[in-house]
C-alpha positions in Angstrom: -10.4 -3.7 23.8 -8.2 -5.2 21.1 -5.7 -2.7 19.7 -6.2 -2.0 16.0 -3.7 -3.4 13.7 -1.3 -0.8 12.4 -2.0 -2.0 8.9 -5.6 -2.8 8.0 -6.2 -4.8 4.8 -9.4 -3.8 3.2 -10.3 -6.0 0.3 -14.1 -6.1 0.4 -14.5 -2.5 -0.6 -17.2 -3.4 -3.1 -14.7 -2.1 -5.7 -12.1 -4.0 -7.7 -9.2 -2.8 -5.6 -7.6 -3.5 -2.3 -6.5 -1.0 0.3 -3.7 -1.3 2.8 -4.4 1.4 5.3 -1.4 2.2 7.5 -1.7 3.9 10.8 0.8 4.5 13.6 4.4 3.7 12.7 5.4 1.5 9.9 7.2 -1.7 11.1 8.9 -4.0 8.6 7.3 -7.2 9.9 3.8 -5.6 9.8 4.3 -4.4 6.2 5.4 -7.9 5.1 2.5 -9.5 7.1 0.0 -7.2 5.4 1.5 -8.1 2.0 1.2 -11.8 2.8 -2.4 -11.3 4.0 -3.3 -9.7 0.7 -1.2 -11.6 -1.9 -1.6 -15.1 -0.3 -5.4 -14.8 0.0 -7.1 -17.6 -2.0 -9.3 -15.0 -3.8 -6.4 -12.8 -4.7 -6.2 -11.5 -8.2 -2.7 -10.2 -9.0 -4.0 -7.7 -11.5 -6.2 -6.1 -8.8 -4.8 -2.6 -8.0 -3.7 -1.9 -4.5 -3.6 1.4 -2.7 -1.1 1.7 0.3 -2.6 4.6 2.2 0.1 5.8 4.5 -1.4 9.2 5.3 -2.1 8.3 8.9 1.3 6.7 9.5 4.4 7.8 11.1 6.7 7.0 8.2 10.1 7.9 9.7 11.6 4.8 8.1 15.3 4.5 7.5 17.1 3.0 4.5 17.7 -0.3 6.2 14.1 -0.8 7.1 12.9 0.1 3.6 15.5 -2.3 2.2 14.2 -5.1 4.5 10.7 -4.4 3.4 11.6 -4.9 -0.3 13.9 -7.8 0.4 11.3 -9.5 2.6 8.6 -9.2 -0.1 10.6 -10.8 -2.9 9.1 -14.3 -2.2 5.7 -12.8 -2.9 6.6 -11.1 -6.2 5.3 -13.9 -8.4 1.9 -13.4 -6.7 2.1 -9.6 -7.3 2.8 -9.8 -11.1 0.8 -7.7 -13.4 -0.9 -5.2 -11.2 -0.4 -1.7 -10.0 0.3 -0.4 -6.5 0.1 3.2 -5.5 1.7 4.5 -2.3 -0.2 7.5 -1.0 1.7 9.8 1.4 0.5 12.8 3.3 3.3 15.1 2.5 6.0 15.6 -0.1 8.7 14.9 2.5 7.4 11.4 3.0 7.4 10.8 -0.7 11.2 10.5 -0.7 11.0 7.4 1.4 8.2 5.9 -0.7 10.3 6.7 -3.8 13.3 5.0 -2.3 11.1 1.9 -1.8 10.1 2.1 -5.4 13.7 2.4 -6.5 14.8 -0.6 -4.4 11.9 -2.6 -5.7 12.6 -1.9 -9.3 12.6 -5.6 -10.2 9.2 -6.1 -8.6 6.9 -7.3 -11.5 4.4 -4.7 -10.6 3.9 -1.0 -11.4 4.6 1.1 -8.4 4.0 4.9 -8.1 4.0 7.4 -5.3 1.3 10.0 -4.8 0.4 12.8 -2.5 -3.2 13.1 -3.8 -5.8 10.5 -3.4 -7.5 11.6 -6.6 -4.4 11.2 -8.6 -3.7 7.8 -7.1 -7.3 6.7 -7.7 -7.1 7.8 -11.3 -3.9 6.0 -12.0 -5.3 2.8 -10.4 -8.4 3.3 -12.4 -10.5 3.4 -9.3 -13.8 5.1 -9.7 -14.3 7.8 -7.2 -13.8 6.4 -3.7 -17.3 5.7 -2.5 -18.5 7.6 0.6 -18.9 4.3 2.5 -15.3 3.6 1.9 -12.9 3.6 4.9 -10.8 6.0 2.8 -13.5 8.6 2.6 -13.5 9.1 6.4 -9.8 10.2 6.5 -9.9 12.2 3.3 -9.0 15.8 4.0 
């Protein structure tokens, strides 16, 4: 069958947020493509919170790749203005890479925060509890 995209953009969650669910390894082009899918969508509302769920991903990402992700997204920044994005990581050791992204993306007109807990991320994004039917619920530990 068709191999699943490493990054799945889930916007029709029935909630007021979008999810970028990352599996396998994170590749710069795929991250940028996922951002374009989300932020260039005609129905996109920049104030809509976004959760990057990287818990299922292999995030052995180096400085250069993270830098390229940030640099590659700058053209989309006007479309991102005003919202919040949470980066959810599975372990504290992955949080370092996510925080590096946040540091490099300091000029992004969007609030960015790194979490190891889905509940904390949800609260910060003002999600209600993630519904059971949500694609997130199935991977929650």
